[in-house]
MILO-149959 format. One record per residue (C-alpha): residue number from 1; residue in one letter; x, y, z. Coordinates in Angstrom, 3 decimals. Each point is the difference from the previous one (the first is absolute). Example, Ala and Ser with C-alpha at 12.3 -4.5 7.8 and 13.67 -1.06 7.14 Angstrom:
<drenvexs>
1, a, 12.300, -4.500, 7.800
2, s, 1.370, 3.440, -0.660
</drenvexs>
This chain:
<drenvexs>
1, m, -58.594, -62.263, -25.731
2, v, 1.016, -1.262, 3.410
3, h, -3.626, -0.776, 0.763
4, q, -0.380, -2.317, -3.012
5, s, 3.340, -1.771, 0.354
6, i, -0.101, -1.187, 3.612
7, g, -3.620, 0.542, 1.039
8, t, -1.659, 2.097, 2.673
9, d, 0.062, -2.689, 2.705
10, i, 3.725, -0.686, -0.351
11, l, 0.780, 3.721, -0.132
12, s, -2.082, 0.556, 3.116
13, e, 1.830, -2.783, 1.842
14, i, 3.372, 1.519, -0.878
15, l, -0.792, 3.650, 0.767
16, s, -1.848, -0.795, 3.233
17, r, 3.351, -1.091, 1.465
18, a, 1.960, 2.999, -1.291
19, t, 0.907, 3.147, 1.902
20, l, -1.852, 3.287, -0.341
21, q, 2.866, 1.408, -2.020
22, t, -0.153, -2.894, -2.470
23, v, -3.775, 0.252, -0.305
24, g, 0.319, 3.715, -0.728
25, r, 2.459, -0.684, -2.800
26, c, -2.143, -2.749, -1.509
27, r, -2.926, 2.417, -0.254
28, l, 1.974, 1.830, -2.683
29, v, 0.506, -3.148, -2.098
30, s, -3.501, -0.280, -1.438
31, k, -3.580, 1.051, 0.552
32, e, -0.936, -3.555, 1.001
33, c, 2.584, -0.033, 2.811
34, n, -1.175, 3.383, 1.188
35, d, -3.642, -1.063, 0.137
36, l, 0.874, -3.268, 1.751
37, t, 1.910, 1.602, 2.860
38, y, -2.905, 2.313, 0.870
39, r, -2.603, -2.737, 0.378
40, s, -1.417, -0.841, 3.408
41, y, 0.951, -3.647, 0.109
42, f, 3.585, 0.743, -1.058
43, m, 0.517, 2.715, 2.621
44, h, -1.432, -2.234, 2.713
45, l, 2.180, -2.932, -1.129
46, h, 3.089, 2.207, -0.214
47, c, -0.482, 1.294, 3.560
48, q, -0.346, -3.561, 1.292
49, r, 3.086, -1.383, -1.739
50, t, 2.290, 2.960, 0.603
51, r, 0.572, 2.249, 2.981
52, t, -2.044, 2.878, -1.360
53, i, -3.032, 1.911, 1.183
54, s, -2.448, 2.029, -2.035
55, g, -2.727, 2.353, 1.124
56, f, -0.560, 3.592, 1.074
57, l, 1.280, 2.268, 2.734
58, l, -2.779, 2.162, 1.433
59, a, 1.378, 3.061, 1.775
60, s, -2.010, 1.869, 2.602
61, m, 0.456, 2.565, 2.761
62, m, -0.966, -0.638, 3.618
63, s, 1.023, 2.088, 3.018
64, h, 2.765, 1.785, -1.958
65, k, 1.378, -3.363, -1.120
66, h, -0.003, -1.537, -3.458
67, p, -0.643, -3.762, 0.190
68, a, 0.022, -2.029, -3.210
69, e, -1.990, -3.201, -0.391
70, f, 0.784, -2.691, -2.554
71, v, -2.973, -1.721, -1.655
72, s, 0.013, -2.878, -2.463
73, t, -2.306, -2.617, -1.460
74, d, 1.645, -2.548, 2.288
75, n, -1.543, 0.778, 3.387
76, n, 2.326, -2.458, 1.727
77, i, 3.027, 2.222, -0.602
78, p, 1.048, 1.625, 3.278
79, n, 0.790, 3.681, 0.209
80, i, 3.660, -0.401, -0.958
81, v, 0.245, 3.422, -1.638
82, s, 0.670, 2.585, 2.671
83, l, 1.899, 3.280, 0.311
84, r, 0.820, -0.319, 3.681
85, f, 3.664, -0.644, -0.755
86, l, 0.349, 3.583, -1.281
87, p, 0.948, 2.731, 2.478
88, g, -2.692, 2.444, 0.998
89, c, -3.516, 0.184, -1.418
90, a, 0.338, -1.063, -3.643
91, r, -2.592, 0.760, -2.682
92, i, -0.059, -1.596, -3.476
93, l, 0.489, 2.450, -2.858
94, a, 0.642, -2.302, -2.974
95, c, 0.339, -3.666, -0.912
96, t, 1.739, -1.899, -2.813
97, n, -0.762, -3.291, -1.739
98, q, 3.116, -1.545, 1.593
99, g, -1.147, 0.421, 3.613
100, l, 1.920, 3.200, 0.814
101, l, -1.746, 2.783, 1.901
102, l, 0.739, 3.669, 0.447
103, c, -0.979, 1.110, 3.495
104, l, 0.010, 3.307, 1.848
105, n, 0.681, 0.496, 3.683
106, s, -1.652, 3.320, 0.757
107, r, 0.698, -0.182, 3.745
108, p, 3.681, -0.848, 0.570
109, k, 1.330, 0.000, 3.546
110, c, 2.971, 2.346, -0.392
111, h, -1.327, 2.811, -2.196
112, r, -3.091, 1.145, -1.838
113, i, 1.384, -0.518, -3.504
114, p, -1.716, -3.051, -1.582
115, e, 1.993, -3.062, -1.008
116, y, -0.420, -2.064, -3.176
117, y, 0.598, -3.775, -0.034
118, v, 0.119, -2.592, -2.768
119, c, -0.794, -3.430, 1.407
120, k, -1.040, -3.554, -0.830
121, p, -2.481, -1.194, 2.657
122, t, 0.341, -3.737, -0.711
123, t, 3.760, 0.031, 0.758
124, k, -0.096, 2.974, 2.431
125, e, 2.683, 1.834, -1.957
126, w, -0.016, 3.772, 0.070
127, q, 2.198, 2.939, -0.920
128, q, -0.387, 3.710, 0.578
129, i, 0.334, 2.234, -3.039
130, p, 0.773, 3.742, -0.177
131, n, -2.846, 2.412, 0.506
132, p, -1.460, 2.032, -2.868
133, k, -0.982, 3.630, 0.395
134, t, -2.350, -0.548, 2.904
135, r, -1.065, 3.629, 0.030
136, y, -2.160, -0.924, -2.998
137, f, -3.309, -1.714, 0.735
138, a, 0.023, -3.464, -1.623
139, r, -3.078, -0.815, -2.066
140, n, 0.865, -3.280, -1.733
141, v, 2.898, -2.444, 0.373
142, a, 0.792, -3.068, -2.121
143, m, 2.799, -2.564, -0.148
144, m, 1.197, -2.417, -2.690
145, v, 2.740, -2.652, -0.112
146, l, 2.045, 0.271, -3.209
147, r, 2.437, -2.840, 0.665
148, l, 0.294, -2.773, 2.569
149, d, 3.622, -1.144, -0.411
150, p, 1.503, 2.341, 1.022
151, l, -2.976, 1.745, 1.529
152, r, -0.992, 3.345, -1.455
153, y, -3.190, 1.927, 0.632
154, k, -1.444, 3.454, -0.576
155, i, -2.334, 2.065, 2.146
156, i, -2.192, 2.746, -1.426
157, r, -1.304, 2.705, 2.309
158, l, -2.502, 2.609, -1.144
159, s, -0.268, 2.853, 2.463
160, e, -1.676, 3.356, 0.149
161, p, 2.139, 3.037, 0.870
162, s, -1.047, 2.615, 2.507
163, h, -1.127, 2.380, -2.752
164, l, -3.140, -1.405, -1.553
165, r, 0.132, 2.326, -2.969
166, n, 3.022, 0.859, -2.033
167, l, 0.839, 3.668, -0.265
168, n, 0.579, -0.345, -3.711
169, r, -2.986, 1.238, -1.987
170, k, 0.217, -2.963, -2.316
171, h, -0.754, -2.384, 2.861
172, a, -1.973, 2.379, 2.225
173, y, -3.109, -2.176, 0.123
174, e, 1.599, -3.433, 0.075
175, h, 1.047, -2.388, 2.726
176, c, 3.730, -0.520, 0.335
177, f, 1.413, -3.395, 0.999
178, c, 3.644, -0.743, 0.738
179, c, 1.307, -3.370, -1.172
180, e, 2.910, -1.619, 1.841
181, v, 1.654, -3.272, -1.008
182, f, 2.128, -2.211, 2.228
183, d, 2.274, -2.501, -1.756
184, s, 1.645, -2.681, 2.142
185, e, 3.046, 0.041, -2.296
186, r, 0.644, 3.698, 0.546
187, w, -1.305, -0.135, 3.585
188, a, -1.312, 3.534, -0.222
189, w, -3.154, 1.901, -0.835
190, r, -0.216, 2.032, -3.201
191, q, -2.621, 2.618, -0.696
192, l, -1.436, 0.010, -3.515
193, e, -1.860, 2.751, -1.774
194, e, -3.178, 1.167, 1.635
195, m, -3.329, -1.290, -1.284
196, y, -3.024, 2.246, -0.463
197, f, -3.649, -1.013, 0.079
198, p, -3.153, 2.052, -0.506
199, y, -1.108, 1.599, 3.215
200, d, -3.170, -2.132, 0.226
201, e, 1.829, -3.307, -0.663
202, v, 1.768, -1.895, 2.780
203, l, 1.435, -3.495, 0.432
204, t, -1.830, -2.611, 2.011
205, s, 1.642, -1.156, 3.206
206, k, -0.238, -3.717, -0.821
207, p, 3.213, -2.007, -0.594
208, a, 1.508, 0.071, -3.465
209, i, -0.609, -2.852, -2.435
210, s, 3.197, -1.439, -1.486
211, a, -0.393, -1.324, -3.551
212, c, 2.203, -0.111, -3.111
213, g, 2.945, 1.554, 1.826
214, a, -1.907, 3.116, 1.090
215, f, -1.969, 1.351, 2.959
216, h, -3.594, 1.092, -0.493
217, w, -2.201, 2.313, 2.048
218, l, -3.604, 0.969, -0.640
219, t, -0.901, 3.690, 0.080
220, s, -3.202, 1.655, 1.120
221, e, -0.870, 0.738, -3.660
222, k, 0.281, -3.731, -0.873
223, n, 3.340, 0.295, -1.723
224, i, 2.991, -2.255, 0.657
225, l, 3.439, 1.340, 0.879
226, a, 2.667, -2.468, -1.209
227, f, 3.615, 0.301, 1.182
228, n, 2.597, -2.146, -1.751
229, a, 2.499, -1.210, 2.596
230, d, 2.702, -0.799, -2.567
231, d, 0.431, 3.286, -1.869
232, e, -1.706, 2.083, 2.753
233, t, -2.576, 1.666, -2.220
234, w, -3.703, 0.431, 0.541
235, t, -3.011, 0.136, -2.311
236, m, -3.745, 0.419, 0.382
237, l, -2.266, -2.833, -1.147
238, s, -3.750, 0.036, -0.442
239, v, -2.646, -2.568, 0.755
240, p, -2.390, -1.014, -2.807
241, d, -3.137, 2.052, -0.530
242, a, -2.167, -2.983, 0.884
243, v, 1.693, -0.158, 3.395
244, n, -0.005, 3.727, 0.624
245, n, -3.668, 0.529, -0.783
246, k, -2.540, -0.889, 2.699
247, s, 2.712, -1.405, 2.291
248, y, -0.398, 0.867, 3.641
249, y, 2.674, -2.437, 1.186
250, l, 3.371, -0.520, -1.686
251, q, 3.031, -1.780, 1.431
252, l, 3.336, -0.892, -1.641
253, a, 1.291, -3.553, 0.319
254, g, 2.557, -2.392, -1.418
255, y, -1.162, -2.900, -2.174
256, q, 2.578, -2.603, -1.123
257, g, 2.728, 2.631, -0.040
258, k, -2.149, 2.483, -1.938
259, l, -1.701, 3.209, 1.007
260, a, -3.705, -0.459, 0.731
261, c, -2.850, 1.876, 1.593
262, l, -3.069, -1.093, 1.966
263, r, -3.110, 1.961, -0.826
264, k, -3.528, 0.193, 1.380
265, e, -2.721, 1.770, -1.929
266, r, -2.646, 2.140, 1.602
267, g, -3.267, -1.886, 0.140
268, r, 1.726, -3.420, -0.152
269, e, 1.317, -0.474, 3.522
270, d, -0.341, -3.788, -0.222
271, c, 2.946, -0.468, -2.401
272, f, 3.358, 1.456, -0.976
273, e, 2.068, -0.034, -3.170
274, l, 3.648, -0.895, -0.536
275, w, 1.799, 1.959, -2.723
276, v, 3.567, -0.877, -1.077
277, m, 2.394, 2.146, -2.023
278, e, 1.403, -1.916, -2.975
279, d, 3.083, 1.055, -1.988
280, y, 1.323, 2.223, 2.773
281, f, 3.091, 1.091, -1.963
282, g, -1.990, 0.598, -3.176
283, k, -3.548, 1.176, -0.536
284, k, -1.041, -0.503, 3.652
285, l, -3.355, -1.579, -0.764
286, w, -2.477, -0.810, 2.765
287, n, -1.904, -3.278, -0.123
288, k, -2.872, -1.065, 2.257
289, k, 1.031, -3.371, 1.398
290, h, -2.799, -0.938, 2.410
291, t, -3.339, 1.170, 1.299
292, v, -0.240, -1.490, 3.464
293, s, -3.281, -0.255, 1.860
294, t, 0.117, 0.463, 3.781
295, k, -3.572, -1.074, 0.738
296, p, 1.059, -3.165, 1.898
297, l, 2.203, 2.101, 2.257
298, q, -2.557, 2.777, 0.521
299, i, -2.367, -2.460, 1.586
300, e, 2.352, 0.032, 2.995
301, e, 1.478, 3.504, -0.404
302, r, -2.070, 2.762, -1.542
303, f, 2.780, 2.497, -0.720
304, v, 3.126, -1.500, -1.587
305, s, 2.660, 1.405, -2.315
306, p, 2.946, -1.660, -1.780
307, e, 3.396, 1.219, 1.213
308, a, 2.652, -2.142, -1.730
309, l, 0.564, -3.140, -2.069
310, y, 1.532, -3.009, 1.714
311, n, 0.516, -1.972, -3.224
312, a, -1.695, -0.460, -3.363
313, e, -3.085, -1.573, 1.618
314, n, -0.391, 1.652, 3.416
315, a, -0.503, 3.541, 1.247
316, l, 0.349, 1.486, 3.471
317, v, -3.380, 1.531, 0.857
318, r, -0.428, 2.440, 2.836
319, s, -2.957, 0.209, 2.335
320, y, -0.914, 2.756, 2.431
321, y, 0.435, -2.321, 2.953
322, d, 2.918, -1.905, 1.527
323, r, 0.608, -2.437, -2.849
324, v, 1.193, -0.345, -3.600
325, y, -0.884, -2.537, -2.674
326, f, 1.947, -1.876, -2.660
327, y, -2.657, -0.085, -2.714
328, k, 0.164, -2.442, -2.924
329, f, -1.101, 1.229, -3.400
330, a, -1.185, -3.324, -1.414
331, d, -2.540, -1.348, 2.483
332, g, -0.527, 2.905, 2.399
333, s, 1.402, -1.879, 2.994
334, f, 2.099, 1.830, 2.568
335, d, 2.233, -0.504, 3.012
336, a, -0.571, 2.382, 2.907
337, v, 2.881, 1.151, 2.192
338, k, -0.783, 1.761, 3.254
339, l, 2.375, 2.814, 0.921
340, k, 1.515, 0.354, 3.426
341, n, 0.383, 3.771, -0.195
342, g, -3.452, 0.507, -1.432
343, h, 0.934, 2.530, -2.675
344, y, 2.806, 0.962, -2.372
345, d, 0.139, 3.670, -0.863
346, q, 3.721, 0.236, -0.856
347, g, 0.035, -2.025, -3.211
348, i, -0.126, -3.492, -1.503
349, f, 3.324, -1.417, -1.197
350, p, 0.271, -3.216, -2.074
351, f, 2.693, -2.098, 1.681
352, q, 1.859, -3.020, -1.353
353, s, 3.274, -1.146, 1.486
354, d, 2.310, -2.909, 0.680
355, f, 2.246, -0.663, 2.982
356, e, 3.334, 0.408, -1.769
357, p, 2.379, 2.734, 1.223
358, s, -0.069, 3.102, -2.186
359, n, 3.449, 1.300, 1.073
360, l, -1.238, 3.503, 0.654
361, r, 3.207, 1.039, 1.709
362, i, 2.167, -1.328, -2.808
363, c, -1.745, 1.907, -2.798
364, r, 2.242, 2.967, 0.859
365, r, 2.659, -0.404, 2.633
366, f, 0.166, 2.412, 2.883
367, k, 3.522, 1.195, -0.705
368, n, -0.881, 0.973, -3.560
369, h, -2.571, 2.535, 1.118
370, p, 1.544, 3.170, 1.406
371, r, -3.489, 1.274, 0.779
372, q, -0.681, -3.038, 2.153
373, r, 3.079, 0.354, 2.177
374, p, -0.578, 1.201, 3.544
375, r, 0.038, 3.753, 0.187
376, r, 2.847, 1.629, 1.815
377, s, -0.761, 1.533, 3.326
378, l, -1.243, 3.557, -0.173
379, q, 1.996, 0.894, 3.114
380, r, 2.676, 2.547, -0.771
381, c, 3.019, 1.068, 1.983
382, n, 0.360, 3.681, 0.814
383, e, 3.606, 0.940, -0.675
384, f, 0.246, 2.660, 2.710
385, i, -1.469, -2.244, 2.695
386, h, 2.222, -2.824, -1.183
387, l, 3.078, 2.219, 0.458
388, l, -1.073, 0.768, 3.567
389, g, 0.048, -3.710, 0.719
390, l, -3.640, -0.286, 0.971
391, g, -0.592, -2.907, -2.409
392, c, -3.451, 1.174, -1.063
393, r, -1.085, -1.732, -3.203
394, r, -3.192, 1.936, -0.650
395, a, 0.009, 3.455, -1.534
396, l, -1.140, 2.570, 2.593
397, n, -2.699, 2.538, -0.616
398, p, 1.473, 3.462, -0.887
399, t, -1.902, 1.627, 2.886
400, l, 1.314, -2.542, 2.481
401, m, 3.450, 0.434, -1.444
402, f, -0.176, 3.787, 0.542
403, i, -1.150, -0.430, 3.607
404, f, 2.788, -2.487, 0.599
405, l, 2.646, 2.424, -1.330
406, l, -1.513, 2.861, 1.997
407, l, 0.293, -2.028, 3.205
408, i, 3.625, -0.804, -0.753
409, f, 0.734, 3.696, -0.692
410, t, -1.723, 1.083, 3.240
411, l, 1.987, -2.550, 1.964
412, f, 3.205, 1.230, -1.628
413, c, -0.811, 3.647, 0.933
414, s, -0.674, -0.930, 3.631
415, v, 3.353, -1.779, 0.225
416, l, 1.749, 3.069, -1.379
417, d, -1.849, 2.230, 2.462
418, e, 1.169, -2.141, 2.908
419, q, 3.593, 0.340, -1.212
420, g, -0.221, 3.821, 0.179
421, f, -0.701, 0.786, -3.622
422, n, -2.699, 2.574, -0.688
423, v, -2.248, -1.408, -2.681
424, n, -2.830, 2.167, -1.301
425, v, -2.333, -1.960, -2.235
426, s, -3.084, 1.581, -1.476
427, l, -2.325, -2.166, -2.060
</drenvexs>
């Protein structure tokens, strides 16, 4: 074991000076390395020694704008994460563990068609990607980085077509969802087979949880939709019976790279439970990891609910006022962060990033994408007008063309009449 050979302190000193990419690879070496890198003191030490930031992006909507506020346990960090460098009014749709964001500009200046951007806020890099079938109403969007050198990422978009019910009798009483996948290597969207859900079961609108190479969404019937980003297949997972019964609050989360859920039981509003899925690729067993009491926090805030996990020892707890809390499991202490916008109704996105360039524009060069080349002008040259020497580049309306020819014919008849020719024209 690496932990027994060199010791935890030495391993912590080495990894706290490594890059995010190196830390991510070391998490796969052993369970001890994985547990070490998710501890509070290590994450705080790693952010101090390297140019990295770790926290959450809270998205909200104010006056038809979508500001995003970055919060962290270090209150001295300025608001260095901003989307003002993007054109238009950008809204966050998805976030990756490498600091890349997928944003949507729903109000572009030139036209009404929305624009999709992939960006890295810490380096202010951005790149526009092709649009999916925007006539479908997007329900859930997720993004995952598959490779950093060279960069490759995938975007999953679940949308609902205009017809809510399929005409086929087999799926007459089921919801139909279209699944589109964007691969940065192909630089194009592909539509997969449609997915069908029972009519009374819908997906929650909260951001997807990325764990074990798959995206996870919670349904209204307390099932979990899992989409594997590698082989592009989806399965339905279930929560344990102990979690499903008597649960009035259930939220998916990520815990040390594993799929987890935060659960509150009816009648026990002063605590919440943390359940973690073990053996994800095997039996998929759920294990209750912690039972966390929130009594110390409820002295100050009466109504609180856990939203996400910051690390193995802290959770982001939401209040119904203009603040959030980083709550510690062990001693019940917490750090309060007051929000500038006052609320966040567009999603909570875990955000961790460095300040190294991601080479977004090099992942696929512009000349290699025929769909990304500038479109040719839609102006066409009318051959007849071109022969007359008028130099008109736009195609004329057929009605205007008929009137134009009629005027020329009338002028020709009047010239013949002046020359003494008798021209009898009856229309």
